[in-house]
C-alpha atoms as a printed R data frame, in Angstrom:
    type eleno elety resid chain resno      x       y       z
1   ATOM     1    CA   CYS     A     1 32.700  12.195 -36.218
2   ATOM     2    CA   THR     A     2 32.378  10.807 -32.693
3   ATOM     3    CA   LEU     A     3 29.331   8.916 -31.541
4   ATOM     4    CA   LEU     A     4 28.660   8.993 -27.823
5   ATOM     5    CA   LEU     A     5 26.275   6.358 -26.541
6   ATOM     6    CA   LEU     A     6 24.724   6.912 -23.119
7   ATOM     7    CA   LEU     A     7 23.336   3.884 -21.343
8   ATOM     8    CA   PRO     A     8 21.701   3.864 -17.932
9   ATOM     9    CA   SER     A     9 23.958   2.520 -15.242
10  ATOM    10    CA   CYS     A    10 23.360  -1.067 -14.173
11  ATOM    11    CA   SER     A    11 24.703  -0.524 -10.717
12  ATOM    12    CA   GLN     A    12 22.276  -0.399  -7.813
13  ATOM    13    CA   PRO     A    13 22.662   1.509  -4.576
14  ATOM    14    CA   PRO     A    14 24.339  -0.585  -1.880
15  ATOM    15    CA   LEU     A    15 21.999  -2.847   0.065
16  ATOM    16    CA   LYS     A    16 21.060  -1.761   3.528
17  ATOM    17    CA   PRO     A    17 22.186  -4.215   6.190
18  ATOM    18    CA   ALA     A    18 19.598  -6.287   8.005
19  ATOM    19    CA   GLN     A    19 18.429  -4.679  11.260
20  ATOM    20    CA   LYS     A    20 18.306  -6.585  14.530
21  ATOM    21    CA   THR     A    21 15.334  -5.853  16.762
22  ATOM    22    CA   MET     A    22 13.320  -7.300  19.628
23  ATOM    23    CA   ILE     A    23  9.671  -8.256  19.316
24  ATOM    24    CA   TRP     A    24  7.809  -8.124  22.640
25  ATOM    25    CA   GLU     A    25  4.914 -10.454  23.471
26  ATOM    26    CA   HIS     A    26  2.667  -9.921  26.503
27  ATOM    27    CA   ALA     A    27  3.279 -12.521  29.232
28  ATOM    28    CA   GLY     A    28  1.062 -11.142  32.012
29  ATOM    29    CA   SER     A    29 -0.152  -8.156  34.035
30  ATOM    30    CA   TRP     A    30 -0.869  -7.837  37.727
31  ATOM    31    CA   SER     A    31 -1.901  -5.043  40.069
32  ATOM    32    CA   GLY     A    32 -2.862  -4.576  43.683
33  ATOM    33    CA   ARG     A    33 -2.012  -3.130  47.040
34  ATOM    34    CA   GLY     A    34  0.062  -5.241  49.412
35  ATOM    35    CA   ASP     A    35  1.908  -8.507  48.819
36  ATOM    36    CA   LEU     A    36  1.244 -11.006  46.029
37  ATOM    37    CA   GLU     A    37  2.725 -14.129  44.505
38  ATOM    38    CA   THR     A    38  1.604 -14.721  40.908
39  ATOM    39    CA   ASN     A    39  0.752 -17.885  39.061
40  ATOM    40    CA   SER     A    40  3.517 -19.327  36.903
41  ATOM    41    CA   PHE     A    41  4.186 -18.146  33.363
42  ATOM    42    CA   PRO     A    42  6.509 -19.788  30.824
43  ATOM    43    CA   SER     A    43  9.297 -18.054  28.939
44  ATOM    44    CA   SER     A    44 10.920 -19.743  25.954
45  ATOM    45    CA   THR     A    45 13.636 -17.062  25.611
46  ATOM    46    CA   GLY     A    46 14.344 -15.791  29.138
47  ATOM    47    CA   TYR     A    47 14.360 -12.163  27.905
48  ATOM    48    CA   LEU     A    48 11.841 -10.288  30.050
49  ATOM    49    CA   ARG     A    49 10.739  -6.650  30.233
50  ATOM    50    CA   PHE     A    50  8.980  -5.392  33.376
51  ATOM    51    CA   THR     A    51  6.955  -2.180  33.138
52  ATOM    52    CA   TRP     A    52  5.892  -1.080  36.604
53  ATOM    53    CA   GLU     A    53  4.223   1.825  38.352
54  ATOM    54    CA   THR     A    54  3.295   2.713  41.937
55  ATOM    55    CA   SER     A    55  0.750   5.331  43.037
56  ATOM    56    CA   ASN     A    56 -1.655   6.452  45.785
57  ATOM    57    CA   GLU     A    57  0.790   6.446  48.672
58  ATOM    58    CA   THR     A    58 -0.813   6.532  52.116
59  ATOM    59    CA   ALA     A    59  1.679   9.271  53.079
60  ATOM    60    CA   PRO     A    60  4.468  10.778  50.957
61  ATOM    61    CA   GLY     A    61  7.622   8.676  51.064
62  ATOM    62    CA   GLU     A    62  6.014   5.761  52.928
63  ATOM    63    CA   GLY     A    63  5.309   3.627  49.864
64  ATOM    64    CA   ARG     A    64  7.424   0.533  49.321
65  ATOM    65    CA   PHE     A    65  7.481  -1.762  46.268
66  ATOM    66    CA   LYS     A    66  9.792  -4.705  45.760
67  ATOM    67    CA   LEU     A    67  9.445  -7.079  42.797
68  ATOM    68    CA   PHE     A    68 11.180 -10.461  42.739
69  ATOM    69    CA   LEU     A    69 11.541 -12.914  39.838
70  ATOM    70    CA   GLY     A    70 11.379 -16.559  40.856
71  ATOM    71    CA   SER     A    71 11.893 -19.940  39.226
72  ATOM    72    CA   THR     A    72  8.817 -22.135  39.488
73  ATOM    73    CA   ILE     A    73 10.836 -25.325  38.957
74  ATOM    74    CA   ARG     A    74 13.335 -24.547  41.725
75  ATOM    75    CA   GLY     A    75 10.715 -22.836  43.867
76  ATOM    76    CA   ARG     A    76 12.975 -19.958  44.814
77  ATOM    77    CA   VAL     A    77 13.623 -16.305  44.054
78  ATOM    78    CA   ILE     A    78 16.247 -15.743  41.351
79  ATOM    79    CA   GLN     A    79 16.681 -11.976  41.628
80  ATOM    80    CA   VAL     A    80 15.242  -8.647  42.715
81  ATOM    81    CA   VAL     A    81 13.908  -6.817  39.646
82  ATOM    82    CA   VAL     A    82 12.642  -3.625  41.341
83  ATOM    83    CA   ASP     A    83 13.292  -2.113  44.776
84  ATOM    84    CA   SER     A    84 11.491   1.230  45.002
85  ATOM    85    CA   LYS     A    85 10.499   3.638  47.753
86  ATOM    86    CA   GLY     A    86  7.772   6.181  47.133
87  ATOM    87    CA   GLU     A    87  5.711   6.627  44.006
88  ATOM    88    CA   GLY     A    88  7.430   5.884  40.730
89  ATOM    89    CA   ARG     A    89  7.475   4.117  37.404
90  ATOM    90    CA   ASP     A    90 10.124   2.552  35.228
91  ATOM    91    CA   VAL     A    91 11.044  -0.320  32.941
92  ATOM    92    CA   ALA     A    92 13.455  -3.096  33.954
93  ATOM    93    CA   TYR     A    93 14.988  -5.799  31.766
94  ATOM    94    CA   VAL     A    94 16.128  -9.290  32.770
95  ATOM    95    CA   SER     A    95 17.984 -11.926  30.783
96  ATOM    96    CA   GLU     A    96 17.694 -15.394  32.315
97  ATOM    97    CA   GLU     A    97 17.596 -19.021  31.216
98  ATOM    98    CA   ALA     A    98 14.375 -19.991  29.486
99  ATOM    99    CA   ARG     A    99 12.111 -21.566  32.105
100 ATOM   100    CA   THR     A   100  8.834 -21.118  33.969
101 ATOM   101    CA   PHE     A   101  8.788 -18.081  36.243
102 ATOM   102    CA   TYR     A   102  6.623 -16.479  38.898
103 ATOM   103    CA   LEU     A   103  6.656 -13.012  40.450
104 ATOM   104    CA   LYS     A   104  6.619 -12.124  44.119
105 ATOM   105    CA   VAL     A   105  5.586  -8.631  45.180
106 ATOM   106    CA   GLU     A   106  6.247  -7.092  48.582
107 ATOM   107    CA   SER     A   107  4.446  -3.779  48.845
108 ATOM   108    CA   ALA     A   108  3.211  -1.444  51.554
109 ATOM   109    CA   ASN     A   109  1.306   1.850  51.664
110 ATOM   110    CA   GLU     A   110  0.734   2.219  47.901
111 ATOM   111    CA   ASP     A   111 -0.965   0.716  44.858
112 ATOM   112    CA   TRP     A   112  1.176  -1.021  42.244
113 ATOM   113    CA   LYS     A   113  0.892  -2.527  38.794
114 ATOM   114    CA   VAL     A   114  3.352  -4.503  36.702
115 ATOM   115    CA   THR     A   115  3.315  -5.863  33.152
116 ATOM   116    CA   VAL     A   116  5.707  -8.532  31.889
117 ATOM   117    CA   ASP     A   117  6.595  -8.964  28.222
118 ATOM   118    CA   GLU     A   118  8.834 -11.630  26.705
119 ATOM   119    CA   GLY     A   119 11.350 -10.610  24.060
120 ATOM   120    CA   PHE     A   120 12.072 -12.494  20.864
121 ATOM   121    CA   ALA     A   121 15.115 -11.530  18.788
122 ATOM   122    CA   ALA     A   122 14.238 -10.789  15.166
123 ATOM   123    CA   THR     A   123 15.963  -9.604  12.006
124 ATOM   124    CA   ILE     A   124 14.336  -7.126   9.646
125 ATOM   125    CA   GLU     A   125 15.487  -7.700   6.087
126 ATOM   126    CA   PRO     A   126 15.562  -4.577   3.886
127 ATOM   127    CA   LYS     A   127 13.373  -4.434   0.799
128 ATOM   128    CA   HIS     A   128 15.361  -4.619  -2.418
């Protein structure tokens, strides 16, 4: 006589690895028509996302939008973030040293708006 004993398995499915992600926090929004230099805004990470849009061109193809990122401490432009002709929209990303920044806009013949968000690296741990 053979006795077969069945026990539930003690093994668990393999753990899912932690996921890396970016959490975005609003840093500022600006809009207008024509040129502008913004007030300063701090960034503790230097990871910035720029969401921009242009509209209402005076005449098709005559709109111009150029967005610069500047360092408040050094008082100078660091880089061109957007250089667009005509109506458009997009998202641009910049990775810089953490510091205090400002934006400079050069625009002609169209309305524009830009939003800046700062990114913070995060890890999502799986539930067990």
